[in-house]
C-alpha positions as CSV (number, residue, x, y, z in Angstrom):
1,M,0.1,-0.1,0.0
2,K,2.7,2.5,1.2
3,A,4.7,1.6,-1.9
4,V,2.1,2.5,-4.5
5,N,0.9,5.7,-2.7
6,S,4.3,6.8,-2.3
7,A,5.3,6.5,-6.1
8,N,3.3,9.5,-6.8
9,E,4.5,13.0,-6.2
10,L,2.4,15.2,-3.8
11,K,0.3,17.8,-5.7
12,M,0.0,20.7,-3.2
13,I,-2.2,23.5,-4.1
14,D,-2.5,26.6,-2.2
15,D,-6.3,27.4,-2.0
16,K,-9.0,27.2,0.5
17,Y,-9.2,23.2,0.1
18,R,-7.3,21.8,3.1
19,T,-7.4,18.8,5.4
20,F,-7.8,20.0,9.0
21,Y,-6.6,18.5,12.2
22,E,-8.9,19.6,15.3
23,I,-6.8,20.3,18.4
24,F,-8.3,20.6,22.0
25,P,-5.2,22.4,23.4
26,Y,-5.8,21.5,27.0
27,S,-5.4,17.7,26.2
28,F,-2.7,17.8,23.5
29,Y,0.8,18.4,24.6
30,D,2.0,19.9,27.8
31,T,5.5,21.9,27.9
32,D,5.6,23.6,31.4
33,G,4.6,20.5,33.5
34,D,1.3,21.5,34.8
35,G,-0.6,18.7,33.1
36,I,-2.5,21.1,30.7
37,G,-1.6,21.3,27.2
38,D,-0.3,24.6,25.8
39,L,0.2,26.7,22.6
40,K,4.0,25.9,23.1
41,G,3.1,22.2,23.0
42,I,1.2,22.4,19.7
43,C,4.2,24.4,18.2
44,E,6.4,21.5,19.3
45,K,4.3,19.0,17.7
46,L,3.8,20.8,14.2
47,D,6.2,18.6,12.6
48,Y,4.1,15.6,13.7
49,I,1.2,17.3,12.0
50,N,3.2,18.5,8.9
51,D,6.9,19.1,8.7
52,G,6.5,21.1,5.5
53,N,9.1,18.8,3.7
54,P,7.4,16.7,0.9
55,E,10.6,14.5,0.9
56,T,9.8,13.0,4.4
57,D,7.0,10.7,5.4
58,S,7.2,11.0,9.1
59,D,4.4,13.7,9.4
60,L,0.8,13.0,9.0
61,G,0.3,15.7,6.1
62,F,-2.3,18.0,7.6
63,T,-2.6,21.2,5.8
64,G,-4.9,23.0,8.2
65,I,-5.3,23.3,12.1
66,W,-8.6,24.1,13.9
67,L,-7.8,25.4,17.2
68,M,-10.5,25.1,19.7
69,P,-11.1,28.1,21.9
70,V,-7.9,29.8,23.3
71,N,-9.2,32.9,24.9
72,T,-9.5,33.7,28.6
73,S,-12.1,31.6,30.1
74,K,-13.5,30.1,33.5
75,T,-13.8,26.6,32.2
76,Y,-11.7,23.8,30.8
77,H,-13.5,23.9,27.5
78,K,-13.2,27.6,26.9
79,Y,-16.4,28.2,25.2
80,D,-17.2,30.8,27.9
81,V,-14.9,33.7,26.8
82,V,-14.0,36.3,29.3
83,D,-11.6,38.2,27.4
84,Y,-11.6,37.9,23.4
85,Y,-8.2,39.9,23.2
86,E,-6.5,37.6,25.6
87,I,-5.0,34.0,25.5
88,D,-6.0,31.9,28.5
89,P,-2.8,31.8,30.8
90,E,-3.3,28.1,31.1
91,Y,-2.4,27.9,27.4
92,G,0.2,30.6,27.4
93,S,0.6,34.1,26.0
94,M,-0.3,36.1,22.9
95,E,3.6,35.9,21.8
96,D,3.0,31.9,22.0
97,F,-0.2,32.3,19.9
98,E,1.7,34.3,17.3
99,L,4.6,32.1,17.1
100,L,2.3,29.2,16.4
101,I,0.9,30.7,13.6
102,E,4.2,31.9,12.3
103,E,5.5,28.3,12.6
104,A,2.5,26.6,11.1
105,H,2.6,29.0,8.2
106,K,6.2,28.0,7.5
107,R,5.1,24.4,7.1
108,G,2.4,25.2,4.7
109,I,-0.3,24.8,7.4
110,K,-3.1,27.3,7.8
111,V,-4.6,28.0,11.1
112,I,-8.4,28.8,12.1
113,M,-9.6,29.5,15.5
114,D,-12.6,28.8,17.2
115,F,-14.4,32.2,17.3
116,V,-17.4,32.0,20.0
117,I,-19.9,35.0,19.1
118,N,-23.2,33.4,20.1
119,H,-22.4,34.1,23.9
120,T,-19.7,35.1,26.2
121,S,-19.0,34.4,29.8
122,S,-21.2,35.6,32.6
123,E,-17.9,36.9,33.7
124,H,-17.1,39.0,30.7
125,E,-16.8,42.8,31.2
126,W,-20.0,43.6,28.9
127,F,-22.2,41.3,31.1
128,K,-20.8,42.4,34.3
129,E,-21.5,46.0,33.2
130,A,-25.2,45.0,32.2
131,E,-25.8,43.2,35.5
132,S,-24.5,45.8,37.8
133,Y,-26.7,48.5,36.1
134,L,-30.0,46.4,36.2
135,K,-29.4,45.4,39.8
136,G,-29.3,49.1,40.6
137,L,-32.4,49.9,38.4
138,D,-35.8,50.4,40.1
139,K,-38.1,47.3,39.3
140,E,-40.5,49.2,37.2
141,A,-37.9,51.5,35.3
142,E,-36.7,50.8,31.9
143,P,-32.9,50.8,31.1
144,D,-31.4,53.8,29.8
145,L,-29.1,52.6,27.1
146,E,-27.3,55.7,27.0
147,K,-26.1,55.1,30.5
148,C,-25.2,51.5,30.1
149,P,-25.2,50.3,26.4
150,Y,-24.2,46.9,27.5
151,V,-27.8,46.1,28.5
152,A,-28.6,45.9,24.8
153,Y,-25.5,43.5,24.0
154,Y,-27.5,40.9,25.5
155,N,-31.2,39.5,25.3
156,F,-32.6,40.7,28.6
157,S,-36.5,40.6,29.1
158,R,-38.9,40.9,32.2
159,T,-40.6,37.8,30.7
160,N,-39.3,34.3,31.4
161,S,-39.1,31.8,28.6
162,T,-37.5,28.6,27.5
163,G,-33.7,29.1,27.7
164,C,-33.7,31.9,30.2
165,T,-32.3,32.5,33.6
166,L,-33.4,35.1,36.3
167,L,-30.7,37.6,37.0
168,S,-30.3,37.4,40.6
169,G,-31.4,40.4,42.5
170,T,-33.5,41.7,39.7
171,N,-36.8,41.1,37.8
172,W,-34.9,40.6,34.5
173,Y,-34.4,37.3,32.7
174,Y,-31.5,36.9,30.2
175,E,-31.2,34.3,27.4
176,C,-28.7,31.6,27.9
177,P,-29.9,28.3,26.3
178,F,-26.5,26.4,26.7
179,W,-25.7,27.3,30.4
180,S,-26.6,30.1,32.8
181,E,-22.9,31.2,32.8
182,M,-23.0,31.6,29.1
183,P,-25.3,34.6,28.3
184,D,-26.4,35.0,24.7
185,L,-25.2,37.9,22.6
186,N,-27.8,40.2,20.8
187,L,-26.0,39.7,17.2
188,E,-28.6,42.2,15.9
189,N,-27.3,44.9,17.8
190,E,-25.1,47.2,15.8
191,A,-22.7,47.9,18.7
192,V,-22.3,44.4,19.4
193,R,-21.5,43.7,15.6
194,A,-18.8,46.4,15.8
195,E,-17.1,44.8,18.6
196,I,-17.1,41.5,17.1
197,E,-15.6,43.0,13.8
198,K,-13.0,44.7,15.8
199,I,-12.0,41.4,17.4
200,A,-12.0,39.5,14.2
201,K,-9.8,42.1,12.5
202,F,-7.5,41.9,15.7
203,Y,-6.9,38.2,15.0
204,L,-6.8,38.7,11.2
205,D,-3.9,41.2,11.8
206,K,-2.1,38.5,13.9
207,G,-2.3,36.1,10.9
208,I,-5.2,33.8,11.6
209,D,-6.3,32.3,8.6
210,G,-10.1,32.1,9.4
211,F,-12.6,31.1,11.9
212,R,-14.7,28.3,13.0
213,L,-18.2,29.5,14.1
214,D,-19.8,27.9,16.9
215,A,-23.6,27.2,17.2
216,V,-24.6,29.3,14.3
217,K,-28.2,28.1,14.4
218,E,-28.6,29.4,17.9
219,Y,-27.6,33.0,17.0
220,V,-31.4,33.7,17.1
221,S,-32.7,30.2,18.3
222,G,-35.4,28.9,15.8
223,N,-35.0,31.7,13.0
224,D,-33.0,30.5,10.3
225,E,-33.4,33.5,8.1
226,K,-32.2,35.7,10.8
227,N,-29.1,33.5,11.5
228,I,-28.3,33.5,7.8
229,E,-28.4,37.2,7.7
230,I,-26.0,37.4,10.6
231,L,-23.5,34.9,8.8
232,K,-23.8,36.9,5.7
233,W,-22.9,40.1,7.8
234,F,-19.9,38.3,9.5
235,N,-18.6,36.8,6.3
236,D,-18.8,39.9,4.4
237,Y,-16.9,41.9,6.7
238,V,-14.2,39.3,7.2
239,K,-13.8,38.8,3.5
240,S,-13.5,42.6,3.1
241,V,-10.6,42.4,5.6
242,S,-8.8,39.3,4.3
243,P,-10.6,37.7,1.0
244,E,-8.8,34.5,1.3
245,A,-9.9,33.9,4.9
246,Y,-11.7,30.6,5.5
247,I,-15.0,30.4,7.5
248,V,-16.6,27.4,8.6
249,G,-19.8,27.1,10.6
250,E,-21.3,24.5,13.0
251,C,-25.1,24.1,12.2
252,W,-26.0,20.9,14.1
253,L,-28.7,19.9,11.9
254,S,-29.4,17.6,8.8
255,S,-28.3,18.8,5.4
256,S,-31.9,19.4,4.4
257,T,-32.0,22.3,6.7
258,Y,-28.3,23.6,6.9
259,A,-27.8,23.5,3.2
260,K,-29.7,27.0,3.1
261,Y,-27.2,28.5,5.5
262,Y,-24.5,28.5,2.5
263,G,-26.9,31.4,1.1
264,S,-24.9,33.5,3.6
265,G,-21.7,33.2,1.5
266,I,-20.0,31.2,4.3
267,D,-17.3,28.8,2.7
268,S,-18.3,25.9,4.5
269,L,-20.5,24.1,7.1
270,F,-19.9,21.0,8.8
271,D,-21.6,17.9,7.4
272,F,-23.5,16.2,10.2
273,D,-25.1,13.8,7.8
274,F,-22.0,11.7,7.6
275,A,-20.9,12.0,11.4
276,D,-20.9,10.3,14.4
277,K,-21.8,6.7,15.4
278,S,-25.2,6.7,13.5
279,G,-23.9,8.7,10.3
280,I,-23.5,7.5,6.9
281,I,-19.7,6.9,7.3
282,A,-19.9,4.8,10.5
283,S,-23.2,3.0,8.8
284,V,-21.3,2.1,5.9
285,A,-18.2,0.7,7.9
286,K,-20.9,-1.4,10.0
287,G,-22.6,-2.7,6.8
288,T,-25.9,-1.2,7.7
289,Q,-25.5,1.1,4.8
290,T,-23.7,0.4,1.5
291,A,-21.1,2.2,-0.4
292,S,-23.4,3.1,-2.9
293,N,-25.4,5.1,-0.4
294,Y,-22.2,6.8,0.7
295,V,-21.4,8.1,-2.8
296,K,-25.1,9.1,-3.8
297,S,-25.7,10.7,-0.6
298,Q,-22.5,12.9,-1.4
299,M,-24.0,13.8,-4.8
300,T,-27.3,14.8,-3.3
301,L,-25.6,17.0,-0.7
302,E,-23.4,18.6,-3.4
303,D,-26.2,19.5,-5.7
304,S,-28.1,20.9,-2.6
305,I,-25.3,23.1,-1.2
306,R,-24.4,24.3,-4.6
307,S,-27.8,25.4,-5.3
308,Y,-27.3,28.1,-2.6
309,S,-23.8,29.1,-3.2
310,E,-21.5,27.8,-6.2
311,S,-18.5,28.5,-4.2
312,A,-19.7,26.1,-1.4
313,I,-17.1,23.9,0.2
314,D,-18.3,20.9,2.0
315,A,-16.8,20.2,5.6
316,P,-17.0,16.6,6.1
317,F,-16.0,15.1,9.5
318,Y,-16.3,11.9,11.3
319,T,-16.2,12.9,15.1
320,N,-15.5,15.9,16.8
321,H,-15.1,17.0,20.5
322,D,-18.9,16.9,21.2
323,M,-19.1,13.1,19.9
324,G,-18.0,9.8,21.3
325,R,-14.8,8.8,19.8
326,S,-15.0,6.5,16.9
327,A,-13.1,3.6,18.3
328,G,-16.3,2.8,20.5
329,Y,-18.5,2.4,17.4
330,F,-17.2,-1.0,16.6
331,P,-17.3,-3.8,19.1
332,G,-16.8,-7.0,16.9
333,D,-13.8,-8.9,15.4
334,D,-13.4,-6.7,12.5
335,A,-13.3,-3.6,14.7
336,R,-9.9,-2.3,13.9
337,T,-10.4,-2.7,10.1
338,Q,-13.7,-0.8,10.4
339,V,-12.1,2.1,12.5
340,K,-9.6,2.4,9.6
341,F,-12.1,1.9,6.7
342,A,-14.4,4.7,8.3
343,Q,-11.5,7.0,8.7
344,G,-10.6,6.4,4.8
345,L,-14.2,7.1,4.0
346,N,-14.1,10.6,5.7
347,L,-10.9,11.4,4.1
348,L,-12.3,10.5,0.6
349,M,-14.9,13.1,0.7
350,S,-14.7,16.2,-1.4
351,G,-14.5,19.3,0.5
352,N,-12.2,20.2,3.7
353,A,-12.0,17.0,5.6
354,F,-11.8,17.4,9.5
355,V,-10.1,14.9,11.7
356,Y,-10.3,15.1,15.5
357,Y,-6.9,14.8,17.1
358,G,-6.3,11.4,18.7
359,E,-8.6,9.6,16.0
360,E,-5.6,8.8,14.1
361,I,-4.7,6.3,16.6
362,G,-8.2,5.2,17.5
363,M,-8.4,6.9,20.9
364,K,-11.5,5.9,23.0
365,G,-13.8,8.3,25.0
366,T,-17.5,8.3,25.4
367,G,-20.2,9.4,27.9
368,I,-19.4,12.6,29.4
369,D,-17.9,15.5,27.5
370,E,-14.8,15.4,29.4
371,N,-14.2,11.8,28.3
372,K,-14.3,12.9,24.6
373,R,-11.7,15.3,25.2
374,G,-9.0,13.3,27.0
375,P,-5.0,13.3,26.6
376,M,-3.4,12.6,23.3
377,Q,-1.9,9.2,23.9
378,W,1.7,9.9,22.8
379,G,3.3,6.9,24.4
380,T,5.7,8.9,26.6
381,D,5.5,10.6,29.8
382,E,7.0,13.9,28.3
383,G,4.3,16.2,27.2
384,M,1.5,14.1,28.6
385,C,-1.6,16.0,29.7
386,K,-3.9,14.9,32.8
387,G,-7.0,15.5,31.0
388,P,-10.1,17.8,32.2
389,S,-11.4,17.3,35.8
390,G,-14.1,14.9,36.1
391,M,-12.9,12.7,33.1
392,E,-13.6,9.0,33.9
393,D,-10.7,6.4,33.6
394,I,-10.6,5.2,30.2
395,K,-9.1,2.0,29.0
396,Q,-7.8,2.5,25.6
397,K,-8.4,-0.5,23.0
398,Y,-5.5,0.6,20.6
399,P,-1.8,1.0,21.2
400,D,-0.4,4.6,21.7
401,L,1.4,6.6,19.0
402,S,4.8,5.4,19.9
403,V,3.7,1.8,19.1
404,Q,1.5,2.4,16.0
405,E,4.2,4.5,14.4
406,K,6.1,1.2,14.0
407,D,3.3,-1.0,12.7
408,E,2.6,-0.4,9.1
409,G,-1.0,-1.8,9.6
410,S,-1.8,0.4,12.4
411,I,-4.7,3.0,12.3
412,Y,-2.2,5.7,12.3
413,N,-0.4,4.5,9.3
414,Y,-3.7,3.9,7.3
415,V,-4.8,7.5,8.2
416,K,-1.5,8.9,7.2
417,E,-1.8,7.1,3.7
418,A,-5.3,8.6,3.3
419,I,-4.0,11.9,3.7
420,R,-1.3,11.6,1.6
421,L,-3.8,10.6,-1.1
422,R,-5.7,13.8,-0.5
423,N,-2.3,15.7,-0.8
424,T,-1.5,13.8,-4.2
425,F,-4.9,13.8,-6.1
426,P,-6.4,17.3,-6.0
427,A,-9.7,15.8,-7.4
428,L,-10.4,14.0,-4.2
429,S,-11.0,17.2,-2.4
430,R,-11.9,19.4,-5.4
431,G,-13.8,16.9,-7.7
432,K,-17.3,16.6,-8.7
433,I,-18.8,13.1,-8.5
434,S,-20.3,11.1,-11.3
435,I,-21.0,7.2,-11.0
436,E,-19.9,4.6,-13.4
437,E,-23.1,2.5,-13.5
438,D,-21.8,-0.3,-16.0
439,I,-19.1,-2.2,-13.9
440,I,-19.5,-5.7,-13.3
441,A,-18.5,-6.9,-9.7
442,L,-18.3,-10.6,-8.6
443,Y,-17.2,-12.2,-5.3
444,A,-13.6,-13.2,-5.4
445,S,-12.7,-16.8,-6.0
446,D,-11.4,-17.2,-2.5
447,T,-15.0,-16.4,-0.9
448,D,-17.6,-18.6,-0.2
449,K,-19.7,-17.3,-3.2
450,P,-17.1,-17.2,-5.9
451,G,-18.2,-15.7,-9.3
452,E,-21.5,-14.6,-8.0
453,E,-22.5,-11.0,-9.1
454,I,-22.6,-8.4,-6.3
455,T,-25.8,-6.4,-6.5
456,D,-26.2,-5.1,-2.8
457,G,-24.4,-1.8,-3.5
458,N,-21.4,-2.5,-1.6
459,V,-19.2,-2.2,-4.5
460,I,-19.0,0.9,-6.4
461,A,-17.0,2.9,-8.8
462,Y,-17.4,6.5,-9.4
463,Y,-15.3,9.4,-10.8
464,K,-14.3,12.6,-9.2
465,K,-13.9,15.2,-12.2
466,M,-12.2,18.5,-11.7
467,E,-14.5,21.2,-12.8
468,D,-12.1,23.0,-15.3
469,E,-11.6,20.8,-18.2
470,K,-7.9,21.9,-18.3
471,D,-7.4,20.0,-15.3
472,S,-9.1,16.9,-16.5
473,A,-5.7,15.0,-16.2
474,D,-6.4,15.0,-12.3
475,D,-9.6,13.3,-12.7
476,I,-9.7,10.0,-10.7
477,L,-11.7,6.8,-10.6
478,I,-12.5,5.6,-7.2
479,V,-13.6,1.9,-6.5
480,I,-14.8,1.1,-3.0
481,N,-15.6,-2.4,-1.6
482,S,-17.5,-2.0,1.8
483,G,-18.5,-5.5,2.0
484,K,-17.1,-8.3,4.2
485,A,-15.7,-10.3,1.5
486,A,-13.2,-9.6,-1.3
487,A,-14.6,-8.5,-4.8
488,E,-13.3,-8.7,-8.3
489,I,-14.4,-5.6,-10.6
490,D,-14.4,-5.7,-14.4
491,I,-12.9,-2.3,-15.0
492,S,-12.7,-3.0,-18.8
493,M,-16.5,-2.5,-18.7
494,I,-16.0,1.2,-18.0
495,D,-16.8,3.3,-21.2
496,N,-14.0,5.5,-21.4
497,V,-12.6,5.1,-25.1
498,G,-8.9,4.4,-25.1
499,M,-8.5,4.5,-21.6
500,V,-5.9,1.9,-19.9
501,Y,-6.3,2.2,-16.0
502,S,-3.6,1.5,-13.6
503,I,-3.6,1.7,-9.8
504,K,-2.6,5.1,-8.5
505,G,-3.5,4.8,-4.9
506,M,-4.8,2.4,-2.4
507,L,-6.2,1.8,1.1
508,S,-6.4,-1.7,2.4
509,A,-8.0,-1.7,5.8
510,D,-7.8,-5.4,6.4
511,G,-4.2,-5.5,4.8
512,G,-5.3,-7.7,1.7
513,E,-3.7,-7.0,-1.5
514,I,-5.1,-5.0,-4.2
515,T,-4.3,-5.8,-7.8
516,L,-5.3,-5.0,-11.2
517,E,-4.7,-7.5,-14.0
518,N,-6.2,-7.9,-17.4
519,G,-8.9,-5.4,-16.7
520,I,-9.9,-7.3,-13.5
521,L,-9.5,-5.2,-10.1
522,R,-9.2,-7.3,-7.0
523,L,-10.3,-5.4,-3.7
524,P,-10.3,-7.0,-0.5
525,A,-12.9,-6.4,2.3
526,Y,-13.1,-2.8,3.2
527,G,-10.7,-1.9,0.4
528,I,-10.3,1.0,-1.7
529,A,-8.6,1.7,-4.9
530,L,-7.7,4.9,-7.1
531,L,-7.2,4.5,-10.6
532,Q,-6.3,6.9,-13.5
């Protein structure tokens, strides 16, 4: 597998299409001995993520980093921002932040940061000013916004409703659907927007390459049209400052609902249809959905999001910090193979694929949120983090990184090969799908059903074609076998006059051999082949 994949030169393109690594700094790598990960730790491990040298193969090859929140906060997760202009001291300093961006850029890695604008901490100065003012206000009096404009920064009301909390010592309620200590901002307020623009520019000037926007469907809960307008305002402002900035939003809904959010002009939205233990990727790996479903669902999604924005870039992901880790999705004898195959399916998808730290080694973690954000398993005491307070004891199922690096059949090496393919074949992330309908797939001769035609949808061949014809040499044919038995596929039946295919890349989750002889492609169970 590695020999075939390494035979092709990397074809890196400096555009908005990237393969992102999501990092929770708290649990990644600690450099000061307090058991808490820090920005210096991420900087120290940049060569693990991507060393910037195409001649080496010791790095994973990610071309983007999504930094989870790094601003001053009262919690371990830091989604309750106290000061947008400061780095949380647990993570380091603004100088550390600037150095991380600088060093990432040297390696061709772009960095986007979590920008939490739906709410602040109740300890944020804006909220404290509003709280102090309302506590001193006569119960029947209306706020004077000239005296305290910060009251209008939040959603205060004398009427209680779902998702609101009473402000102690007053008869005022404030909106806080996530938590009483995370009051929602009023993003329709022009002064709030001006503050957010100022913060965004501050970080763009620092060299940040874009933003991940948290909870975009909750900006005005239950009102998609207003949320889309807010996203349009933010996107338009950021692009006016930095046209190449990349913005991805979290809209935890099915694509039938979130697709319209692309009408805001935002670059990407996370693709929740394919994620989590019951999503399309895990379902295909488990065998409850087929490879055909996987490909056709992508085609439907692509048509949907492009109907709202021609420049839309899908943001597929498999797991994140709010979901159980994928090693827990597969309990059977084929578990390790299925874990690998699922990672391959995520990294085959068009758009910007995201991988959560630790998924590349099959870390476990489910249940309470703290369990999902556990320490990266480096395999050495050096840099090891303690994990969030309250995290339960988690027995890992697969070896740590130090062991997996030496095992060619490990989850780590499979993921590394999949990322290499994305960096080698531009069509994987940028291509438009078209299905090849005329292939013939038979169970291989070493199965219990040799020669029997496969009609269950577990074998599929499809093209990814570059949209510009001048790039047609980068078009690629992908063949997937999501079944539990080996398959033989008659590639000669594909109607492409004069084309003689050869294998250019492969991913074998179970270690089985992938061959192409006399027009017959042999794929093991959970096998993937890339042909040109």
